[in-house]
N, C-alpha and C positions, 0 to 999 in steps of 0.2 A: 151682338147688339142686344140691349135689353130695354125693356118699356118700363119707365118709371114715371110716378105720377106726383106732380108738384102737390104742396099742401094748398087746402081750400083757400088760404089767403092769397094766392095767387091763381084767380079767376079771371077770365076774359069772357066778355060778350062780345061776339062778332057779329057785324051787320053788313048787309049788302048795300049798294047804294040806292036800292029801291026801299031800304027800310025794313026789309024782313030778315029774320034771324037765322039765315041759311048757313050752315056749317061751311067754312072756307078752308081750304088748304093755306097754311101759313108756316113762316119759319120762325122758330123761337131761339134767341140768343140770349143766353144767361151767364152770368159771371157772380161767383160767391165773394162776399166781403168776408175774409178772414178775421180771426181774433175778435169776434163778438161773442157775447154770452150764448147766443143761438145764432144759426146760420141766417144769413141775409142775402138777398138776389138783387142784383141790377139785371133788367132784361129788356127786351124790345122784340116786337113783332115785325117781321117782313112779309108783307102779303105778296102770295105768288099771282094772286089776280090783282093788278092794278086799280080795279073799280072798288076793291072792298077798303073798308077803314076800321079803325079801332074805335069803340064806343066809351068802353070802361076798362079801368085798370092798365096798368102798364103804360108804355110809350111807344109810340111808332117812330120809326127811324125815317118815315117819309120817303122810303126808296121803292123804286118800282121793282118788278119781278125780275128784270135781268140782272139786278144788283145783289139779289138775294142769295144767301149761302146755297151750296149745291145740294147739301143733304137735307131730305124732306122731314119735317116733323108735321105731326096731326094736330089738329085743333078741333075740339068739340064744344058746342054751346054748353056755357056754365061750368066748364071743366078743361082742363088743359093738360094733356099728356105729351111727353117727348120721348123720343127714341135716343137712348143715350149709348154711344160705343163704348165697348169695352177696352183694357188695355191703356188706361190713362196713366200717362207718365207721372212721376213723383221727383221731387228732392228732398234731401234732408238737412235740416237745418241743425247743427250739432254744437253744443257748447259744452267744456269741462271746466271745472275750477275746483279749488278746495272746499271741503265742508266747513260749516261755520265753526270759527274758532282754531282752525288749523292753518297749515301752510302747504305749499306744493313740496313736500317732502317724501323721501323714500320711505315706503312703510305705512305712509298715512292716505286712506282712501280719498279719490278724487269722485265727485258727482258729475256725471256727464247726463245732459238731457238733450233728446233729440226730439225736433218736430218733423213730422210726415206730411210735405206739402205737394198737394197735386198740381200739376201743370194748369189745369183749368179746375175749377171748384163745382163739384157735382152737389146733388142734394143730399149727399151722404159723406161720411169721413172715412178714410182708409183706416183698416184693421190689420190684424196680424202681429208677426213677432219682429223684433229687431235684434241682432246679434253684435256684441261688442268685442272688440280684439285691442289689447292683449287681455286674456283673462276668460274670454268665452262667457261672459254673462250675457243675459237675455232679458227682455221685458217685452211686454204686450202693449201695443199701441191702444190708448183710449183717450177720450176727451179730457182735456183739463178743466179748471173752473170756467174757463172762458169759452169752452167748447172746442178747444184746439186739439187736433190729434198729436199725442206726445208719449213719450215713456223715458224712463231714466233707470241707470244703473250706476254702480260702484266700482271704480277700478283702483287696485292698490298697486302703485308703482314699485317696483322691485330693484331700481337702481336709479343713480343720478344721471342728468343730462336731459337731451330733447327726447319726450316720449311721444311717440305717433299712435295715435288712437283713431280706429276704423270702426265704423258702424254700418251694418247691412240691414236693409228692409227686405224681407221676403216676399212682398207683394200680398194681395188678395185676389178675389174673382174679378174685382174692377179695376186695381191699381197694379202698375208695373212696379217691379223690385227696383230699388236704388241704393247707392251708398254714398258716404261721405267721409272725410278724414279730416282731422285737425292735430295739431301740436301743442304740446305743455313742457316748460322747463321744469324739471324737477330737481330740488336741491338735495345734496347729501344730509345725513342726519349728523346732527352735532354731538360731540362727546366732551366729558370732563375727564382731566388726566392728573394724576398725581403719584408721587413715589414717597415711600418710607424706608428707612435704613436703620438697622440696629445700632444703638449708640448709647453709652460709650463702648468703644473697644480699646485694645491695646496695641501698640507697634506690632505688625505682622499677625494680628488677629483678623479673620474674615469678619466682614461686616455684610449682611445679607440686604439686599435692597430689593424691594418688591413695588413693582409698578402696576397700577389699577386704571383701567379706561372703561369708562360707564357711558352708556348712550342714554342721553338726556333729553332727547326729542321727545315733546309732549305728543301724546295720541298715537294711534296706530299700532303696529307691531315692532316691538323692540328688537334689535339684532345684536348679537354677541360680536364686539369687535374682535377682528382678526389682524394678523400681521405681525410686525416686529416692533420693540421698544428699543431705542438706541440710548445707552448710558455712556456719560464721560465722567472719569474720575482720576484726578492726578495725571492727566496726559494718556490715561488707557481709556479706549472705546470697548465697549462689550454690548451684543446684542442679544437679546431674549425674544423668544415667540410666544405670542399670547395664547392662553387657553382659557375655556369658558369657567367662568367663576361660579359661586354658589347662587348668585342672584341674576334673574334674567336680564340681559342687556350688560352683563358684566364680564369682563375678561381681565386676567392677572398674569404676571411672569415675573420671575425672580433671577438675581444674579448676584455674584458676591466679589467684594474687592478687598485689598489689604494696602494699608499705609505704612510707609517705613520711617515717617517722621512723626514727632509728636505735634499736637495742635489741632484746631478744627480743619476739617477736609470736606469741601463741597462735592456733592453728587448731582450731575445734572442728567435729566432724563427727557426725552421726546418722543413722540407719536404722530406719524404722518398721515394717518388714516388708512382706509381701504377701500374696498370696491362701493361701499353704500355709506362709508363715515367720512367726515371731515377730519383733518388732524386738530390737534389742541396745542395750546401754548406750551412751551417747555416748563417742567418743574424741577425744584431744587430741594434736596434734603441736605442737612449738615449732620455729620459724623464727628463726635468729638474722640480724638485718638490720644491715649494717655501712654505714659511709660509702662514698661513691662516689670512685672514684680520680680524681685530677686531673693533668693534664701541663702544665709551665710551660715555654715558650719564651723565650728573652731574646735580644734583637737589638741591638747597639750601632752605632750608624752616625754619623760613618764609623768603620771597624774601625781606622783608622791615623789619627793626628792630630798635630798639633803640640801640644806642651804649652802648656797655657793655652787651648786651643781647645775651646769646648763641644762635647759629643758626647752625641747623643740615645740614650737606653737605653730601648727599647719592650719590654715583656713580655705575653705572651698566655697565658692560662690556659683550657685547655679541658676538657671532660669526657672521661674516659678509662675508662669502665665500660661493661658492656652494659646494655640496655634502653632507655628513653628518656632521652636526653641531657638535663643540667640545666646552664645557663650558670651557672658560678662566679662568685660575688659576694664582696665583701670587701677586704682590703687587701694589698698585695705590699709587703715592705721590701727595701731594696737595701744591701749591702755589698761591701767590696773585700778580698781578702786582702792588698793592698800599698797601696792608696791610703787616706788619712783620710777619713773619713765628711764632712769639710768639703768635699771635692771634689764631693760631690752637692749640687745646689740643694736637694733634699729627699730624706731617706732612705727614703720610701714615697709610695705612689700608691694612689688607690682603683680598683679594677676597674670600667669601664663596658663593659657587653657583654663581659666577659672580657678587656679591653685596658686598658692604662695606661702611662705612661711618665715618666722623670725625665730631668733634665740632669745629666751628669757632666763636670765641667772637671778634667782631669788637672793635677796641680801639680808632677808629677815626670816624667821620661823612663823610657823601658823599657815592659816590658810589665805594663800594669797590670791584673791578674787573679789569680785568677779574680774577676769581678765576679759576684755572687750575688744573683738575685732569689728571694726566700721567699714562697710563698703560704700564708698561715696558715690557710687552710681555712674553712669556712662551716659552715652546718647540714646540708648534704648531702655536702660534699666533705671529703677528707682533706688533708693538707699535702702541698706540692710545691714543688720548686725548680728554677731554671734558672740556666745558667751561661754567661759570655761573658768575652771578653777584649779590651783595647783596646791596641795599639802606640802609644806616645807617643813622638813625635820632638822633638828640640831645634829650635830656630828656626834657619834657614840662616845659616852663617857669611860675613862679606862679605870678598872677597879683596883683598890689599894693592894700592895703586895702583902703575902703571908709572912709568918715568921721564917719559915725555911728559906724564903725568896730573899729575906732581908739578911740571912746569915749568910748564904752564898753570894749574895749581892756586896758583902763588905769586903773592900780591898785587904783588910788585915786579916780576915778570916783565910782568904786565899793565900796569903803569905805565910800563915802558920800551917797551911796544909800543904803547901807545896814540896817541902821536902819528904812529907810522907807519901805523896803522889808518885815524886820522882823514885822514892826510896824501894818501892815495890818491883819495879823491872830491874834496878841495880842488884838487888837480893836475889832474884831469880837468876841472873847472869853468873852470880860469884858461886851459886850453888851448881850450876852445870859446869863449871870449870873444875871444881873440887872434885866432881865425879869422874872427870876425863883424867885427872892427875893420879887418881887412886887405881 
C-alpha cells in the first residue's frame, strides 16, 4: 500500500457532534470520472464514528459505521490523505483502422490506439509500455489531450484475410499488466494486367507475347507480383512464371506462339493473383499473321541456242521468310515479253519439292526475253516471279563453192574424166601380163 494525498481542492472539515474540530477516523470512497481534460472525482465519507458528521466539502453517505468499507482511511483537519492499495487491475480499450486516405490493404499501415483503463480510477494515470503484435511495435502510455492514458502504433499487414492484433500492457508500480485483442479484415492488393505481342508476323513465325502485372494499390509498400500468367492462342495454352521487372511493384514474363493460317489471331492472357495480390481481368492482344514470302529463280539452258532448238527453263521456288521454312507448292506459269506462248511446250508446270520446268523452243532470233516465271502463291506463301533471257541465233550460213568445187561438182566433168580414171588400172594390168608372157 502507498499513501497518496489528494489535491487541496478536495479538503474536508470534520467536526464532532460537540462542534469541535477533532480529527476523526473516516472512510473515503472515491471514483474518477474518465475522459475529462483533468481528473475529477466523486467521493463520499463514511464515518466510523456514527456521531460525527461532515460540515464542508464532499457529501456524506448517511451510513453508520457498521456499513462502512472495511479498509480504514485516515482523515486530518483541513487535509485529506488516503491509503491506496497497489496492484490495481487494468483493462485495455483497443481500436485499429486504416490511416487517413487509405484502405485496409496488405502493405498499408494500420493505426492502432489503445487506452489503459484502471478498474478504479486513482489520483494518477497508468504509465509504462504497451507492446503490439504482430510486428513487435511499442509505445509509451501518456495522457492524451483529454488526459486519458493512451498510446498508439502502426502495424503493417503482410497478407490478406483476418488479422488478429494483440496488445500487452506491462503495468507499473501501481497498475497491473493487461492485454487485449482485436481483429481486422485485410484486403489483397490490386493489380493491373496487360499483354503485348509482336505483330505482324508471317505464318509459322514466332510471335513473342509479354505479360506485365503491376501492383497499383496506393500507399504503403509495393510488392512485386509473383505466380503464373496463363495464355491462350489458337487452342493452345501456355504458362509463364512472373519475375521482377525493372520497376518496383512490377513483374513480367513472356512466351511464344506460331500461327499456321493467315489473318488476325487473338491472344488472351489472365492472372489469378498470388498470396498478397488479387487477380486481374483477362487481357487480349491481336497478332496479324501474313503469308510467307517466296523467292523464284528461273534458269533457261542453254542460255544461247539456235532458232528452233529446244531450251529447258527450270524454276525453283523457295521459302524466304524467318521461322520454320515451308516448301512452296502450286503452279508456276510462263510467258515471254517477245516470244509467243506457242513457243512453250506448256505455259505452266506444277511444283514438286519447289521445282518444275518447261520446254521453250524459240521461233525467232534475237534476245527472247525476259522469260517470266510467275508463282501464284499457295496457302502459306505470297506471289513471286523470276526472270531469264535466251539469246536465239539463226542457223549457220553455207559458204559459196570454189572453182575446183564447181569443176568436180559438174556431171559433164565426171563423164570426161571417167575413162581416164578407169584407164589407169587397166593399163597397169596390161603391163603386168606383158611381162609374164615375155
